[in-house]
C-alpha positions as CSV (number, residue, x, y, z in Angstrom):
1,M,185.3,129.6,40.3
2,K,186.7,132.3,38.0
3,F,186.2,133.9,34.6
4,T,189.0,133.1,32.3
5,N,188.9,134.2,28.7
6,R,185.2,134.9,29.1
7,I,184.3,131.3,30.0
8,F,182.6,130.5,33.3
9,I,184.7,127.7,34.9
10,V,183.5,125.6,37.8
11,D,185.5,122.8,39.4
12,E,183.2,119.8,39.1
13,F,184.7,118.3,42.3
14,I,183.8,121.2,44.6
15,C,181.2,120.1,47.3
16,E,177.7,121.6,46.8
17,E,177.9,123.9,49.7
18,R,181.0,125.7,48.2
19,R,180.0,125.6,44.6
20,K,178.8,128.9,43.0
21,Y,176.6,129.4,40.0
22,L,176.2,132.2,37.5
23,V,172.5,133.2,37.8
24,V,170.8,135.5,35.2
25,V,167.5,137.1,36.1
26,I,165.4,138.8,33.4
27,Y,162.1,140.4,34.0
28,D,159.2,142.4,32.6
29,I,157.2,144.1,35.3
30,A,154.4,146.5,34.2
31,D,154.0,148.5,37.4
32,D,156.7,151.1,38.1
33,K,156.6,150.7,41.9
34,R,156.9,146.9,41.7
35,R,159.6,147.1,39.1
36,V,161.7,149.5,41.2
37,A,161.2,147.3,44.3
38,F,162.2,144.2,42.3
39,A,165.4,145.8,40.9
40,K,166.4,146.9,44.4
41,Y,165.9,143.4,45.6
42,L,168.1,142.0,42.8
43,Q,170.8,144.5,43.6
44,G,171.4,142.6,46.9
45,F,172.4,139.6,44.8
46,G,174.1,140.8,41.7
47,V,174.8,143.4,39.1
48,R,172.4,145.0,36.6
49,V,173.7,144.4,33.1
50,Q,170.7,145.8,31.2
51,R,167.5,147.6,32.2
52,S,165.7,144.4,33.1
53,A,168.5,141.9,33.5
54,F,170.8,141.0,36.4
55,E,173.8,138.7,36.6
56,C,174.7,137.1,40.0
57,I,177.4,134.7,41.2
58,L,175.7,132.8,44.1
59,P,176.2,129.7,46.2
60,S,173.2,127.4,46.5
61,S,172.0,129.0,49.8
62,K,171.8,132.5,48.3
63,Y,170.3,131.2,45.1
64,E,167.5,129.6,47.2
65,K,167.0,132.9,49.1
66,L,166.8,134.8,45.8
67,I,164.1,132.4,44.4
68,K,162.1,132.4,47.6
69,G,161.8,136.2,47.6
70,I,160.7,136.6,44.0
71,P,157.0,135.6,44.4
72,K,156.5,138.2,47.2
73,L,157.5,141.1,44.9
74,I,155.6,140.3,41.7
75,S,152.0,139.9,40.5
76,S,150.3,137.5,38.1
77,E,150.7,140.0,35.2
78,D,154.6,140.2,35.6
79,Q,157.1,137.9,34.0
80,V,160.4,136.8,35.6
81,R,162.9,134.2,34.3
82,V,165.8,132.9,36.3
83,Y,168.7,131.0,34.6
84,K,171.0,129.0,36.8
85,L,174.1,128.3,34.7
86,T,176.6,125.6,35.7
87,S,179.9,124.5,34.4
88,N,181.4,126.0,31.2
89,A,178.8,128.6,30.4
90,D,180.3,130.7,27.6
91,I,179.5,134.4,28.0
92,K,179.9,136.9,25.2
93,A,179.2,140.6,25.9
94,W,179.2,143.7,23.8
95,G,178.7,147.3,25.1
96,S,179.6,149.2,28.2
97,V,178.8,146.6,30.8
98,D,181.8,144.5,31.8
99,L,181.6,140.8,32.6
100,I,181.3,140.2,36.3
101,E,184.1,138.5,38.1
102,E,184.2,137.0,41.6
103,N,186.9,138.5,43.7
104,E,188.7,136.1,46.0
105,V,189.4,137.4,49.5
106,I,192.3,136.1,51.5
107,I,192.4,136.9,55.2
108,I,195.8,136.6,56.9
């Protein structure tokens, strides 16, 4: 998976265990303490791109871990939306936040 020309490209033939997804999390949490704890939780998965928005590149296992932890950190008055984007998601961004890229690591 890579970002090329601001287009999220995923090989459709990659097995599910190795496939990664662009995940966008947006939230509106009223309580300051819960909001700070939620943002710290999301920092373990991705990059903050706005005050209440994170972008993450995750394999299915980490995505499931992210989803499982959310209910423990919020209350019924809070709002959280998670978008799991697959294949050719076209991303356009303006402002000071760069698009996230996955770095490939090669161990020799």
